[in-house]
N, C-alpha and C positions, 0 to 999 in steps of 0.2 A: 508370442504366437503359440496357440494350442496345436500341438502336433497330434493329429488324429489319424487312425487308419480308416480308410473309406470302406463302406459296406461292399462295393464291388470287389475291392482288394481282398476283403475277408472271405467273400464267397468264392473267389478264385482259389484261395488257399484251401477252402473246404472241399473243392472239387478236384484237387490234385490227387493223382493216383500213381501206382507203380513204385519203382525203387525209390527209397528215401522218404516215403510217406507212411503214415500209420495205416494199419490194415483194418478194413471195415469187416467186422465179424460178429457184432453184437445185435441180437434180436430185441424186440420189445420186452419179451419175458426176461432176457438177460439183464436189461436195463432196470426193470422193476426189482429183480433179485439183487442187483448191484445197490440200489437204493435201500432196500430192506436190510441187506447185508451191512451197510454202513450205519444204519440207524439203530437197529436193535442190538444192543450190546451192553456196555458198561452202565449206561444210564438207566436202563430198565431194571437191571439186577442189583444196583447199588444205590443210585440216586433216589429211587422211589422211597426207600426207607429213610434216607437222610432228610429229604424234603418233608416227609410226613412227620418225623420226630422233631425237627428243628424249626420248621417254618409253617406248614399248612395243616398238619393233622390229617384227618380223613379227606379234607378238602384239597389234598394233593391231586385229586381227580380233576378239580377245577384248574389247578396249576398246569396240568398236562394239556387241558383243553385250550387255555390261554396261549401257551407256548405253541400248540399246534396251529391255532388261528394265525398267530404271527408268522409262523413258517409257511402257512397256506398262502398268505398274501404274497410273501417273497417267492414262494414256489411258483405261483402263477406268472410272476414277472420273469423268473428264470426260464420257465417253459416257453415264453414268447421269444426270448433271446436265443435259447438253445435250438428252437425249430427254425428260426430265421437266420442265425449265424452258427451253423454246426461246426465250430472250430474248437479244438482242444484249448483249454485255458480258462473256461468258466468266467467268473466275474472279472478277471483280469482282462480278457478279450473284450467283454462288453463295455468295460470302462474305457478301453483304448478307443472304441468306436464313438463313444458319447462324451467323455470328459477329458480326453487327451492323454498324452503319454505319461505325464507326471502322476496323475491320479491312477493310471493303469499300473504304474510301478508300485505306488503305495498299496493298492489293493492286492497286487501279486505278492508283495512282501508280507502283507497282512495274512494272506492265505497260508503262509508257513505256520502261523499260530494254529490255524484250524486243522491242517493236514499233518504236518510233521510232528508238531507238539502233541496233537491228539493221539497219533500213532504211538508216541513214546509213553504218554500217560496210560493208555489202554494196555500197552505191552507190560508195563509195571504191574497193573492190576491182574493181568493174565497170569503173571508169574506167581502171584499169591494164591490164586485159585488153583493153579497147577499143583502147587505144593500141598494144598488141601485135598486135592483129588488123589494124590499119591498116598496120603495118610489113610484113605479108605482101604488101601491094600497093605497097610502097615509099613510103607516106605517113608522114611524120614529124610527129607532133603535138607542138607546143611543150611542153617539160618544165615550164616555169613556169606552164602552164595545166593541169597534171595534179596539182599539189600546192598546198596552202595556204601561207600565209606562215610558219607554224611549221615547215614542211618544206622551206623554201628556194624556194618558188614564190610565185605571186600568188593564184591561186584554182583549184580543181579544177572546170573547166568541164564536162567530160563527166558527172561525178557529179551536178552541179546539173541538167543537161539531162534526164538519165534520170528523176530524181525528179520534175521538173516535168511531163514527158510522161505518166508513169504516174499522177500525181495528177489530171491533166486527164482521163485515161481513166476513173478511178474516179468523177469527177464526172458523167460521161456516163451511168453506170448500172452496176449490178452484173452484169447479164446480158452486156453488151458486154465488161466486164472479165473475166468468167469465160470468154468465148469466146476472148479473146486468151490467157488463161492456159492454156486447154486446148491450144492450138497450141504454146505454149512448152514445156509438159510433154511432149507427144508428141515434139518435137524432141530434148529433152535425154535422155529415157529411151531413145530410139532410139540415140543416140550412146553412151550408157553401156553398152547391150547390145552394140553393135558393139565397144567397147573390151574387154568381158569375153570375147566370142566369139573375136575375132581374137587377143587376148593370151593366151588359155588355152594354146594349143599352144606358146607361146614361154616358158612358165614354167620357170625354172631351180630345181629343188628345193633346191639348195645355198643359195639366197637366203633360204629359210625356216628355216635353221639358224644359230645356235640360235634356236628359236622365241621364247623369252623370254630376251633377253640378260641376263647376270649383273649383279647390283647388289652390289658389294663391301660396302656398308653393311648390306644384309640378311643377308649371310653372317656378318658380324661380330655382328649381333644374335642370330642362331641359335647362334653359337659361345659367346655370353655375354661377349664381350669389349667389347661396346658396348651401352649402354642404349637402349631403344626410343624414349624421348622425345628423347634426344640425336640419334638417327637421324632422327626425325620432323621435327625443326627444322633439320636440316642440308640442304645442297644435294644430297646423295645421294638423299634421298627423292624419289621420282617419276621418277628417272633410271634407267629399266630395272628389271628384276625385277618382283615382284608389285606393289610400290608404283607402278612405272612404268605397269603395266597400268591400275591404278586412276586415276592421274593422267591417263593417256591417255583414260580414259572421261570424266573431267571436261572434257577438252579437246574431244574429238570430240562431246560432248553438244551443242555448238553446232550440229552438223550435223543434229540432230533437232529443233531449235527450229522451230516452225511448225505442228505438227499441231494444237496447241490453238487456232490461229487459225481452224480450221474452226468451232469453237464460237462464235466472234464473229459468224458469219454465220447463226446458228440462226434468227433472225427473218426471214431471207430464203430459207430452205429451203422447198420446196413441201410436203414431208412430213418435218418435223424428227424426229418420233418414230422413224421408220425410217432416214431419211437421215443424221442426225447420228452415230449409232454406226458406220454403214457408212463414213462419211467419215473419222472419227477413227481407228478401228481398221484400216480398209482401207488408208489411206495409210501408217500405221506399218508394217504387214506388208510392203507393197510396197517401201518404202524400206529397211527393215532387210535384206531379202533382197538388194537391189541393193548396199547398202553392204558387206555381208560378202563377196559375190562380187567386188566391185570392189577392196576392200582386199587380198583374197587374191591376185588377179591382179597388182595394182600392186606389192606387196612380193615377188612371185615373178619379175617381169620385171627388177627392179633391186634391188641390195642396199640395205637401208634407210639405211645410212650416207650414201649418195649424195644423199639428200633433204635433208640438213642445209643450211639457208640457201638452198634452191632455191625460187625464186619460182614456178616452173612444174614441180612434181614429176610431174604427170600426163604432161606432154609428155616429160619425161626418161625415164619408165618406158616410154611408148609407143614411143619411138625404138628400143627394143630389138627391136621386131617388124619393122622395116624398112618398115612402112606409113607412111612420113613424109608421103605425099601426103594422108593423112587428118587431118593436124594442123589444117588450116583448119576442118574439120568439128568437130574436138574444141573448137576455140576458139569456134565458133558455139554448141556445146552449153553451154559454160561461160557465155557471155554470156546465152543463153536461161535457164540455171539461175539466174543472178544476177538477171535481170530479173523472173522470176516470183516470186522471194523478196521482192524490193523491193515488188512489186505487192501481194502478200498481206499483208506486214507493214504497209504503209500502210493497207490495207483494215481489218485487225484493229485498228490504233490508232484509226482514226476511229470504229469501232463501240463501242469501250470508252468513249471520251470522249462519244459520243452517249448512251450509257446513263447515265453519270455526270451529264451535263447534264440529262437527263430527270428525274433525282432531285434536282436543285437544287444538287448539289455542285460544279458548274462553271457558268459563265455560259451563258445560253440560246443564244448563238451556236453552240455545239457541237452542239445538237440541232435546229437549223433544217434542214428538208429542202427540196430543190429541188422546186418545184411540179410540174414535168413528170417529171424523172428519179427522183424520190423517193430521193435520196441526200443524206447530210449534207455537202453541198458546201462549206459554210463551214469545217467541220472539216478537210476535205481541203485546203482552201486554206491554213488556218493551218499545218497540218503540212507542206504543200509548202514554205512559207517557212522554217519551223523546221528541217526535215531538210535542206533545200538549204543553209542557212547553216552548219549543223553539218558536213555532209559536204564543203562547198566550202572552208571556212576552218579547221576544227578538225581536228587529227590524231586520227583515230579508230581507227588500226590496232591500238592496244594495248588496246582496250576490249572485246575479245571475251569475256574472262573476266567482265566486269561484266554483259554480256548474259546469260551462262550462269547466274551466281549469282542474278540477278533472276528468271530463268525457273524455276530450281529452287525458289526460295522460293514462287513462285506454285503450282507443282505440289504442293508439300508442303501448302499450305493447302487446295487442292481435295481432296486425300486426307483431310485432317482433316475437311473439310466433309461428306464422305460418311458418316463415322463419326458425326458429330453429328446429321445429318438422319435416319439410320437409327434413332437413339435417340429423337429428339424427335418425328419424324413417320413412324413405321413403317407407317402405314396408307395413305400416299400411293401413287397409281398410278405405277409405274415401268416405262415401255415397254421400257427396257433396264436390267437389274440387274447391278451389279458382282458377279461371282462371289466366293464365299469371303470374305465380309465377316465379321469385321474383318481377316482375314489380308492380303488384297490391299492395302487402303489403308495398313495398318501397314508392309508391305514397301515400298510406294511412298514413304512418309515416310522410312524407314531408308535406302533407296538414294539418294534425293535429298539427304538430309543428309550422307551419306558423300561424295557427289560434291562437295557444297558445301565440305566440310571439306578436300578434296584441292586446292582452288583456292588460289592465292596470297593471303597476308594482305592485300595491297593491294586485292584485290577486295572483301573484307569492309569495309575502311575506306571505300571509295567507296560501297558499299551503305549504310553507316551515315549518311554525309553526305547522300546522296540522300533517304533516309527521313526524316532530321531536317528537311530542307527541306520535304518533303511534310507533316509534322506541323504545321509553321508555317503553311503554306497552309490546312490543314484548319481550324485554330482561328481564323485570320484571316478566312476567307471561307466555306468549305464548311459548317461547323457552323451558321453564322448563316442560311444560305440553304437548308438541308436541308428539302425538302418534307415528309418524314415527321415531322421534329421540329416544324416549324411547324404541321402539322395536329394534332399531339398537344397542343401549347401552346394552340391555339385551342379545343380540346375541354375544357380545364380550366375549372372554375367561376371566374367573374370575381370 
């Protein structure tokens, strides 16, 4: 039997108010800023150079567009669910209503990859940029306190500090956290616009040619001298050409992760029926436009080959303008970008576990709210410790693909959920309706699966191991403590 949560049951949860419930304090602007805060960060300032140098060349612009289109399809599906079922939990909650408890647990466990692991990964990068920023003022931060033991150091102190500070901020309340996020978003968007405006007049058209660098393997496949499967499994696949653009889309997809975190705050929005679609779709549109313009200017300022192995590709490109005095502001924007991403990821993770705990799938500690601030402060505390240990001691620099594949998996299930709910509950009120169903959800699934397929095989292996661990926990604890299962069992004749 599929144990599902009914829509009326979810709506009753959404309408709960007073003591013991999340506080509704977020406006539509706050939600858009939340999305932009989560999206613009590590991806824009680092992955643009990596994807250009290793995969797509100047056509990284197309990689961003493909990734954005895939996110757009999924975003429309998220918007329908978030406006219809404004409950904390995001994809976990939607899966519970459409595919049952086991799949809900799987997606909830999967979201740890997107939120907690992403926060740890970005915090590690934040630490490196922080040390570079200190160097601008002649301050040398000890290298053994910037890396964990597996990277030749002792512990990554700055990464731990930023995670702890932001976790404490989240414990104070969503409104305070949102206000800080708004400031961070304004700072980083302003600097991104300055980069685009100042850099535009220094673009060298020659740097955009060839727009899609040649992939010899693709030419061999077209000529019939090499089989496609042989090419697909070779090192040539994804290294420039059309395959490089697709692989680049899978890489830069990490730069779009976060818009779905808006949906985790649905239970804290003042008017979720209106605000959630605006927050999700609005943040995606703003960020896509900025990403395309940014990557066009960046690859126009410097030849894409110069970004190979460059830890600071944006600074390398911006040096061509002669406005080197703005490098400190660029560094501030990068730090602001990383900070807001960590903040929103930690918020999203706590809300997912809050919902899972409310359903009995996790211990009650994860759904305990602070009596005054009405935040799941114990969850914030748990993840402050977990993410701090992870980012402080474990090398996370190579786990970006794992974050991407976990997120793409979640997006695919949300698209499937819209198809299911349109079939099983067509009469439900939908304040926002995904257009052109079933076409949009199907396209969302196809694009997400294609991007998943383009990622390295090791990402799939790690995903399988993580999911296997989740299944063990489900059968060992969650299934036995599930509220919906226990209620059903109690209703059976004795």
